[in-house]
VEXTI-905599 format. One record per residue (C-alpha): x, y, z. Coordinates in steps of 0.1 Angstrom, whole numbers. Example, Ala and Ser with C-alpha at 12.3 -4.5 7.8 and 13.67 -1.06 7.14 Angstrom:
     X     Y     Z
   123   -45    78
   137   -11    71
//
This chain:
     X     Y     Z
  -500   -60   579
  -506   -67   616
  -539   -57   632
  -523   -31   654
  -506   -14   624
  -539   -14   605
  -556     3   634
  -529    30   635
  -533    36   598
  -571    39   602
  -568    64   630
  -544    85   610
  -568    85   580
  -598    95   603
  -577   124   617
  -568   135   582
  -604   135   570
  -616   154   601
  -589   182   594
  -598   184   557
  -635   187   565
  -629   213   591
  -609   235   565
  -635   230   538
  -656   262   534
  -686   242   520
  -689   220   551
  -714   226   579
  -707   254   604
  -702   230   633
  -672   205   632
  -680   172   616
  -687   143   639
  -677   107   632
  -713    97   628
  -722   124   603
  -730   112   567
  -705   136   553
  -677   122   575
  -686    86   567
  -687    93   529
  -654   111   529
  -639    84   551
  -650    57   527
  -636    77   498
  -602    81   516
  -600    44   523
  -608    36   487
  -580    59   476
  -554    44   500
  -563     9   490
  -562    16   452
  -533     6   429
  -526    35   407
  -509    25   374
  -497    57   356
  -501    55   318
  -479    86   312
  -443    94   316
  -432   109   350
  -431   146   340
  -443   170   367
  -442   201   345
  -463   184   318
  -490   174   343
  -490   209   358
  -494   225   324
  -522   201   315
  -541   208   347
  -537   246   343
  -549   244   307
  -580   223   317
  -589   248   344
  -585   277   319
  -607   261   293
  -635   258   319
  -636   296   322
  -618   297   356
  -589   320   347
  -583   332   382
  -582   297   395
  -557   287   367
  -535   316   378
  -537   306   414
  -528   270   405
  -498   282   385
  -486   303   415
  -491   274   439
  -472   250   416
  -443   274   413
  -440   276   451
  -444   238   454
  -417   231   427
  -392   255   442
  -391   239   476
  -361   217   480
  -341   203   509
  -352   186   541
  -389   185   547
  -398   190   511
  -415   164   488
  -391   146   466
  -415   128   443
  -435   159   432
  -447   143   401
  -464   115   421
  -482   141   442
  -495   160   412
  -506   128   395
  -525   117   426
  -543   150   428
  -552   148   391
  -566   113   394
  -587   123   425
  -601   153   407
  -610   132   376
  -625   104   397
  -648   127   417
  -658   144   385
  -667   111   369
  -687   100   399
  -707   132   396
  -713   128   359
  -723    92   364
  -693    77   347
  -676    45   357
  -649    57   382
  -631    24   379
  -619    33   345
  -597    61   359
  -593    48   395
  -592    10   399
  -602     4   435
  -610   -23   460
  -646   -34   464
  -666   -17   492
  -694   -33   512
  -729   -25   501
  -736   -10   535
  -709    16   531
  -724    31   499
  -753    53   494
  -782    43   472
  -772    66   444
  -736    55   444
  -746    18   446
  -768    22   416
  -741    40   396
  -713    15   405
  -735   -15   400
  -746    -4   366
  -711     2   354
  -697   -30   367
  -725   -51   352
  -720   -36   318
  -683   -45   319
  -689   -80   333
  -670   -71   365
  -681   -78   400
  -674   -50   424
  -644   -35   406
  -613   -49   390
  -609   -85   402
  -573   -90   390
  -560   -63   412
  -583   -65   442
  -588   -90   470
  -603  -122   456
  -624  -139   482
  -636  -164   457
  -600  -173   445
  -609  -165   409
  -574  -154   402
  -559  -186   412
  -585  -205   392
  -576  -185   361
  -539  -192   366
  -545  -229   370
  -566  -230   339
  -538  -212   320
  -512  -237   332
  -534  -266   321
  -538  -250   287
  -500  -247   283
  -496  -283   293
  -521  -294   267
  -503  -274   240
  -468  -286   249
  -457  -322   250
  -423  -311   264
  -418  -289   294
  -398  -256   290
  -371  -269   314
  -364  -298   291
  -362  -275   261
  -339  -252   279
  -315  -280   287
  -317  -293   250
  -309  -258   238
  -279  -257   261
  -267  -290   247
  -271  -278   212
  -251  -247   220
  -222  -270   229
  -226  -289   196
  -243  -319   213
  -276  -333   202
  -303  -332   229
  -333  -354   235
  -356  -333   213
  -333  -308   197
  -310  -324   172
  -288  -313   143
  -304  -317   109
  -279  -319    81
  -307  -312    55
  -317  -279    73
  -281  -273    82
  -290  -264   118
  -304  -276   151
  -342  -281   149
  -370  -293   172
  -386  -324   157
  -419  -318   139
  -433  -348   158
  -431  -328   190
  -462  -308   198
  -452  -273   209
  -465  -239   200
  -451  -222   169
  -437  -194   190
  -417  -218   211
  -405  -237   181
  -393  -204   165
  -376  -193   197
  -358  -227   200
  -346  -224   164
  -334  -189   170
  -315  -199   202
  -300  -229   185
  -283  -207   159
  -256  -202   185
  -250  -239   185
  -247  -239   147
  -222  -211   148
  -203  -228   176
  -202  -260   155
  -187  -241   126
  -160  -223   147
  -151  -255   167
  -148  -275   135
  -125  -249   119
  -103  -250   150
  -101  -288   151
   -94  -290   114
   -66  -264   115
   -50  -277   146
   -50  -313   132
   -34  -300   100
    -6  -281   118
    23  -278   110
    15  -272    73
    19  -243    50
   -19  -240    47
   -22  -231    84
    10  -214    94
    18  -195   126
    -7  -168   120
   -35  -193   115
   -23  -211   146
   -25  -179   166
   -60  -173   151
   -71  -207   163
   -56  -201   198
   -75  -167   200
  -107  -184   190
  -101  -212   216
   -97  -185   243
  -130  -169   233
  -147  -203   234
  -132  -209   269
  -152  -178   281
  -182  -192   263
  -178  -225   281
  -178  -207   314
  -211  -190   305
  -227  -223   296
  -216  -238   329
  -234  -210   348
  -265  -214   326
  -266  -251   331
  -265  -246   369
  -294  -222   366
  -313  -246   344
  -315  -271   372
  -339  -248   391
  -376  -252   383
  -394  -225   364
  -421  -210   387
  -457  -207   376
  -472  -174   365
  -491  -171   398
  -460  -179   418
  -434  -153   428
  -398  -166   426
  -380  -152   455
  -345  -157   441
  -353  -154   404
  -324  -178   398
  -341  -200   371
  -337  -202   334
  -365  -200   308
  -363  -197   270
  -369  -159   272
  -342  -155   299
  -319  -176   278
  -324  -153   248
  -312  -124   270
  -282  -144   282
  -273  -153   246
  -275  -118   232
  -238  -109   236
  -224  -144   229
  -245  -145   197
  -228  -113   185
  -193  -127   192
  -201  -161   178
  -215  -147   146
  -184  -126   142
  -161  -156   148
  -181  -176   122
  -178  -149    96
  -141  -147   103
  -138  -185   100
  -155  -184    66
  -134  -155    54
  -101  -169    66
  -106  -205    56
   -85  -202    24
   -62  -174    37
   -30  -174    56
    -3  -151    70
    -6  -114    62
   -37  -119    40
   -55  -135    70
   -45  -107    93
   -56   -81    68
   -90   -98    63
   -96   -99   101
   -85   -62   104
  -112   -52    79
  -139   -65   103
  -124   -45   132
  -136   -12   115
  -168   -13   135
  -187    13   155
  -200   -11   181
  -177    -8   212
  -183   -45   220
  -173   -56   185
  -144   -32   184
  -130   -44   217
  -135   -80   208
  -117   -76   174
   -89   -57   190
   -83   -85   215
   -84  -111   187
   -61   -92   164
   -35   -88   191
   -32  -125   193
   -34  -131   155
    -9  -105   145
    18  -113   171
    37  -137   147
    35  -112   119
    49   -84   140
    76  -106   152
    86  -113   116
    87   -76   110
   109   -70   141
   133   -98   132
   135   -86    96
   140   -49   104
   165   -53   132
   183   -85   123
   177   -91    86
   164  -126    94
   134  -139    74
   118  -162    98
    90  -173    75
    88  -211    74
    52  -211    60
    54  -183    35
    32  -159    55
    53  -127    54
    49  -100    29
    86  -101    22
    96  -131     1
   132  -143    -3
   146  -164   -31
   181  -179   -38
   201  -158   -62
   237  -149   -69
   254  -122   -49
   252   -96   -77
   214  -101   -79
   208  -101   -42
   196   -64   -40
   173   -65   -71
   160  -100   -70
   168  -116   -37
   139  -101   -17
   106   -89   -31
    73   -76   -18
    44  -100   -19
    14   -77   -23
   -10  -106   -16
     4  -110    19
     5   -73    28
   -21   -67    56
   -43   -36    51
   -31   -20    84
     4   -16    69
     7    10    42
    25     4     9
    51    30    17
    58    15    51
    61   -20    36
    86    -7    11
   107     8    39
   105   -25    58
   116   -44    27
   145   -20    21
   158   -21    57
   160   -58    59
   175   -60    24
   202   -35    34
   211   -56    64
   214   -87    42
   234   -68    16
   259   -56    42
   262   -91    56
   264  -111    24
   279   -88    -2
   299   -64    19
   309   -88    47
   302   -60    72
   288   -63   108
   284   -26   116
   246   -28   109
   240   -44   142
   250   -13   161
   228     8   138
   198   -15   145
   203   -14   183
   204    24   181
   172    25   161
   154     3   186
   166    25   215
   155    57   196
   121    43   189
   115    34   226
   113    -3   219
   136   -32   225
   153   -57   203
   137   -86   223
   112  -109   208
    75  -100   209
    83   -63   214
    56   -51   189
    20   -58   186
   -12   -49   168
   -24   -13   174
    12     0   178
    14    14   143
    32    46   154
    58    26   173
    63     3   143
    68    33   119
    92    49   143
   112    17   146
   113    12   108
   121    48   100
   149    49   126
   164    15   115
   161    24    78
   178    58    83
   208    44   102
   213    12    82
   210    29    49
   235    56    60
   260    29    71
   255    10    38
   263    41    17
   294    48    39
   306    13    32
   300    16    -6
   316    50    -8
   346    46    15
   354     9    17
   346     0   -19
   353    34   -35
   322    36   -56
   329    71   -68
   364    63   -79
   352    33   -99
   325    54  -116
   352    79  -126
   374    52  -139
   346    39  -161
   340    74  -174
   377    79  -182
   384    45  -199
   351    31  -212
   337    65  -221
   370    76  -235
   374   106  -211
   412   101  -207
   423   118  -239
   460   110  -239
   454    74  -231
   428    71  -259
   449    88  -285
   480    67  -277
   459    35  -276
   444    42  -310
   478    50  -325
   494    17  -314
   465    -6  -320
   455     9  -353
   477   -13  -375
   466   -44  -356
   429   -35  -358
   432   -30  -396
   437   -68  -400
   409   -93  -402
   393  -100  -368
   401  -137  -369
   438  -131  -372
   441  -108  -342
   455  -120  -309
   437  -107  -278
   469  -113  -257
   488   -90  -280
   461   -63  -277
   462   -67  -239
   499   -60  -241
   493   -29  -262
   467   -18  -237
   492   -20  -209
   517    -1  -231
   491    27  -236
   485    29  -198
   521    32  -190
   527    58  -217
   498    81  -205
   487    97  -172
   466    66  -166
   497    50  -150
   491    72  -119
   457    56  -112
   451    31   -84
   465    -3   -94
   432   -20   -84
   414     1  -110
   439    -5  -137
   437   -43  -131
   400   -42  -137
   405   -27  -172
   406   -55  -199
   404   -60  -236
   373   -77  -249
   369   -91  -284
   332   -92  -294
   318  -120  -315
   327  -116  -351
   319  -130  -385
   337  -134  -419
   349  -101  -432
   350   -82  -399
   380   -62  -391
   396   -56  -358
   380   -22  -356
   346   -38  -356
   352   -62  -327
   376   -44  -304
   363   -30  -271
   373   -24  -235
   355   -38  -204
   357   -30  -167
   355   -58  -141
   331   -47  -114
   333   -72   -86
   310   -78   -55
   294   -56   -42
   298   -31   -70
   283   -55   -95
   250   -47   -78
   252   -13   -96
   273   -24  -126
   252   -54  -136
   255   -73  -169
   227   -52  -185
   244   -20  -173
   278   -30  -186
   261   -40  -219
   249    -3  -222
   284     9  -214
   297   -14  -242
   272     2  -267
   283    36  -256
   320    26  -259
   315    12  -294
   298    44  -305
   325    66  -290
   353    44  -303
   338    47  -338
   337    84  -334
   373    85  -323
   383    63  -351
   367    86  -376
   384   116  -360
   417    96  -361
   411    89  -398
   406   125  -407
   437   135  -388
   456   109  -408
   441   122  -440
   452   157  -431
   488   145  -426
   489   132  -461
   474   164  -475
   498   189  -460
   505   218  -483
   542   212  -485
   535   180  -504
   526   200  -536
   551   229  -533
   580   210  -548
   595   226  -579
   594   192  -596
   556   198  -604
   565   229  -624
   577   207  -653
   543   191  -657
   520   203  -684
   497   232  -675
   465   212  -679
   478   184  -657
   490   209  -631
   456   226  -630
   438   193  -628
   460   183  -598
   454   215  -580
   416   212  -586
   416   176  -573
   436   186  -542
   412   215  -536
   381   194  -538
   397   169  -514
   406   197  -490
   371   212  -491
   354   178  -485
   378   172  -456
   369   205  -441
   332   197  -442
   338   163  -427
   361   177  -400
   335   204  -392
   308   177  -387
   330   153  -367
   345   180  -345
   311   195  -335
   296   161  -330
   325   151  -308
   323   183  -288
   285   177  -283
   291   141  -271
   320   149  -248
   307   181  -232
   270   184  -238
   264   148  -230
   291   131  -210
   302   160  -188
   267   174  -181
   254   139  -173
   284   132  -150
   279   165  -131
   242   157  -125
   252   122  -114
   276   136   -89
   249   159   -75
   224   131   -71
   250   109   -55
   255   134   -28
   218   136   -19
   212    98   -22
   197    84    11
   198    47     4
   211    22   -22
   178    25   -42
   184    62   -46
   220    55   -57
   209    29   -83
   182    52   -96
   207    80   -99
   232    58  -119
   204    45  -141
   193    80  -148
   229    89  -156
   233    60  -180
   199    66  -196
   207   102  -202
   239    93  -221
   222    67  -242
   193    90  -252
   215   120  -259
   240    99  -278
   214    88  -303
   216    52  -290
   180    51  -278
   152    31  -294
   135    63  -307
   167    74  -324
   175    43  -344
   169    60  -378
   192    89  -368
   217    65  -355
   218    46  -388
   222    78  -407
   251    88  -385
   269    55  -390
   264    58  -427
   282    91  -425
   310    75  -404
   315    48  -430
   316    74  -458
   342    94  -439
   363    62  -436
   358    56  -473
   370    92  -479
   402    84  -459
   410    55  -483
   405    78  -513
   427   104  -497
   454    78  -492
   451    66  -527
   454   102  -540
   484   107  -518
   501    76  -531
   494    86  -567
   509   121  -561
   539   105  -545
   545    83  -575
   540   112  -599
   565   133  -578
   590   104  -579
   587   101  -617
   590   138  -621
   622   138  -600
   636   110  -621
   631   130  -653
   650   160  -638
   681   140  -626
   713   146  -647
   721   120  -674
   750   104  -655
   727    96  -626
   697    86  -647
   707    50  -650
   712    46  -613
   679    64  -605
   660    46  -631
   674    13  -618
   664    22  -582
   629    33  -592
   624     2  -613
   634   -20  -584
   609    -2  -561
   580     3  -584
   553   -23  -593
   545   -34  -628
   522    -9  -645
   532    20  -623
   539    54  -636
   576    52  -630
   581    27  -657
   564    48  -683
   579    75  -704
   572   113  -701
   543   113  -725
   528    83  -709
   534    99  -675
   514   129  -685
   486   108  -699
   484    85  -669
   486   115  -645
   457   132  -663
   436   100  -663
   443    93  -626
   435   128  -615
   403   128  -636
   392    95  -619
   400   108  -585
   381   140  -592
   351   120  -602
   353    98  -571
   357   128  -549
   327   144  -566
   306   113  -560
   318   112  -524
   310   148  -519
   275   144  -534
   268   114  -513
   281   130  -481
   260   161  -487
   229   140  -492
   236   119  -460
   244   150  -440
   213   169  -451
   192   138  -443
   208   136  -408
   203   173  -401
   167   171  -413
   159   144  -388
   174   162  -358
   144   185  -352
   121   155  -350
   139   140  -320
   122   144  -287
   152   150  -266
   158   188  -262
   196   185  -261
   197   173  -297
   186   208  -307
   220   221  -295
   237   196  -318
   216   210  -347
   225   245  -337
   262   237  -337
   262   218  -371
   241   245  -389
   253   276  -371
   253   297  -402
   221   281  -416
   242   269  -446
   224   236  -448
   190   251  -441
   194   273  -471
   204   244  -493
   176   222  -483
   147   240  -501
   167   241  -534
   173   204  -532
//
């Protein structure tokens, strides 16, 4: 401060002291003069206050200081003064605007310190404790004050106040700083500037003069031979952690880029390395700035750096705070992603983005946008174009070469290990199905209409079909695009399947021919192929059966079906062994071509074959019972020729025929109800449900699931499931027994026909006997009844009828046993519809009443 300014300040202080003393009621009656002791004492006190350096030890809170002051006044018994102070403070605090005091807290703190300082002087305390002040000349102090101050300063070892904050005529402060600097030099062999430069080298992965990389310690360390304080050594080690992290990140980038292109790196790994390299570029810029600052010398403690543009270890730790966080995060990601690739790498990086720190969150978002760009491009290309651009197997959709009929089920699969965590499982399934639908249309259906549907979906989602149109963080846009594309492409696919390839018509054709729903065709086919199928299987010509199949088609309403459907219907002879008949190996098959073979696969057609064999066996049994009925018509036994037989033989014949008729009725009752159950309760109900589910199907997966459910329902309800094997075996035992009954019925019919012929021969007039006898002898076999006499005829007839009666009784007993066993197993089946079959078979509870007695 210049001398003139100092004089102005001194004049203002004198004027202030004079005014204060004039307003003080305790002062003398006449105005104070500049030479009065009171004026000189007050003036010295004012100069001491002005030259003091007040260092508050409390937080700047004006209200707290006011409350503290009021409380202290009140505790001294001065309640009226406390109230006055509170009123004055309220007025003081309420004043705002021009002319008011802005820093009210500083004013209150000054008054508080003055009050305590004056009080301490009066109570002979050391005022320098509360009010550090500049030293005063001995001539300016009274004897009492000089004694008090001198005593306090000597006890504390001070000389005239606080030396460190006062004027130092003896340069003690400079001497102390000089000694401190010398002490630091003695403890440090290396200057701080050199250590700072070495640390900057280490942070670039370069060994410095004193700071080098130690492979044993796995980090940059300061040599133990260098003498530095432990605190400096620890700080250098802490700062060099950034170099260790940089070395790891840089090594990963170099290793990955040197190995590209390879499957272990891939495009996502390459994008990750590029993102890390961009972050390191910003890091290099920071190091360049710090290296420029490190060239400036570090000032001594006693010096004041005007620009402050220097770099010390402590300043370096502040500069490295943010880069350390980023570098640690990059090092963690490098360790995590070293063995990962593709979607798995993106998912692992995404997990570290779930962080509450805004710095980390913003850094990870910027990194993930770069890393996930190849992955989102694969999604866009797959969803809108059906192209699997995955050279390095990084995508969560995996394709494999398969036949056209297996393209939908096996051609493309979801690789869960490559599915990133920010894409849900349901969204991944929709992505898979959308691209799969496009490829199915392109490869199997040879259709190009999906391109328009994909373009419409992109326009509806607000995105474009151009490359790199999607990115990380745009999950809503991705879901909108996938949902729109899936909806349109799936709808177009179902339209092609239903309209162009007539899926419903082919399903109906399979129901009519393989499931024997076309009654007139099945009946006529069985009539014309029956004689052929009764022959040994190895003697039957499949070409001849194919001709008979064509004949059955032309002779029934099947001739009006579409020619394409009829051409797909073929005869199939199953593998057969020795002793098999044509009935055992004959079957029909339906040729489902691309793309229908996606639904009607080999396994599906094998199930249809099982159902056909079961239904064919059931129809054969029904056909056998009808044939038996034709041989047992009542007019066969109403001829008068039987009246000449003996009464016993006649009764035996009627009894045998009655037993045969009763057994036939039981078998017909069982077969008719079983067939009704199969054709209506099983086939028609399942078909109706299948049609309903076909109408609500939204994609090909829904259609496949509906057809699988339809087929499974038929298999389970028809006793063809794995849980119904015992019941299935019992049922086929009943079928075999019914076919055996047909052979007995035929034998009985043949015997009756021979008996009738012999009876007719005995009733012919004598002139015609020789001719009739000669004709019968020519047509009869040796040992037949015709060649016997009347007595022998009666004897043979009785023996034949007795044997047939015994055989029929045995058949009836075995049939009853098998039927009761079959009915007893029905309630144990889990399928509820089988209870309806039990209800139909045992409507009158006839078998239920017989079961306890047996």
